[in-house]
C-alpha positions in Angstrom: 1.2 14.6 91.9 4.8 15.6 91.0 5.6 12.2 89.6 7.6 12.4 86.4 5.6 9.5 84.9 3.1 12.1 83.6 5.6 14.0 81.5 4.1 12.6 78.3 0.9 14.5 79.0 0.3 18.0 77.7 0.1 20.8 80.2 -3.7 21.1 79.8 -4.0 17.3 80.4 -1.9 17.5 83.5 -4.0 20.4 84.8 -7.2 18.5 84.1 -5.8 15.4 85.9 -4.7 17.5 88.8 -8.2 19.0 89.1 -9.8 15.6 89.0 -7.4 14.3 91.6 -8.1 17.3 93.9 -11.9 16.9 93.5 -11.7 13.2 94.4 -9.5 13.9 97.5 -11.8 16.7 98.6 -14.9 14.5 98.2 -13.4 11.7 100.2 -12.1 14.0 102.9 -15.5 15.6 103.3 -17.2 12.2 103.4 -14.8 11.1 106.2 -15.0 14.4 108.0 -18.8 14.2 108.1 -18.5 10.8 109.9 -16.3 12.3 112.7 -17.8 13.1 116.1 -17.8 16.8 117.2 -14.7 16.5 119.2 -12.7 14.9 116.4 -14.1 17.6 113.9 -12.7 20.3 116.2 -9.3 18.5 116.4 -9.3 18.1 112.7 -9.2 21.9 112.0 -6.8 22.6 114.8 -4.3 20.0 113.6 -4.7 20.9 109.9 -4.2 24.6 110.6 -1.4 24.5 113.1 -0.4 21.0 114.0 3.0 19.4 113.4 3.4 16.9 110.6 3.5 14.1 113.2 0.2 15.3 114.7 -1.4 15.3 111.2 -0.1 11.8 110.4 -1.4 10.5 113.7 -4.8 12.1 113.2 -5.2 10.7 109.7 -4.0 7.3 110.7 -6.5 7.2 113.6 -9.6 8.7 111.9 -9.0 8.3 108.2 -7.6 4.8 108.2 -10.0 3.7 105.4 -8.9 6.5 103.1 -7.2 4.3 100.5 -10.3 2.0 100.0 -12.5 5.0 99.6 -10.0 6.5 97.1 -10.2 3.3 95.1 -14.0 3.3 95.3 -14.3 6.9 94.1 -11.9 6.3 91.2 -13.8 3.2 90.1 -17.1 5.2 90.2 -15.5 7.9 88.1 -14.2 5.4 85.6 -17.7 3.9 85.3 -19.3 7.3 84.9 -16.8 8.2 82.2 -17.4 4.9 80.4 -21.2 5.5 80.6 -20.9 9.0 79.2 -19.1 7.6 76.1 -21.9 5.3 75.2 -24.3 6.7 72.6 -27.8 7.7 73.7 -30.7 5.8 72.1 
């Protein structure tokens, strides 16, 4: 998230946005990891810790091909939760 389009935000807002982004990415990665078979789980850690960039890209393309739709889904859920939290309680 080094995009300059966020320069209008305060430092605190940028930090909050970064934390939200990281939480969403972590949630999706964990969800996808839990759906891997045991062999792929072992490969995941080996590649993440010591694999080349090409190996990482190939692994993610093979096993995490639905990452973008899950990202969109999680963002939409978060937006709905935020909207709901703004509504006054009765």
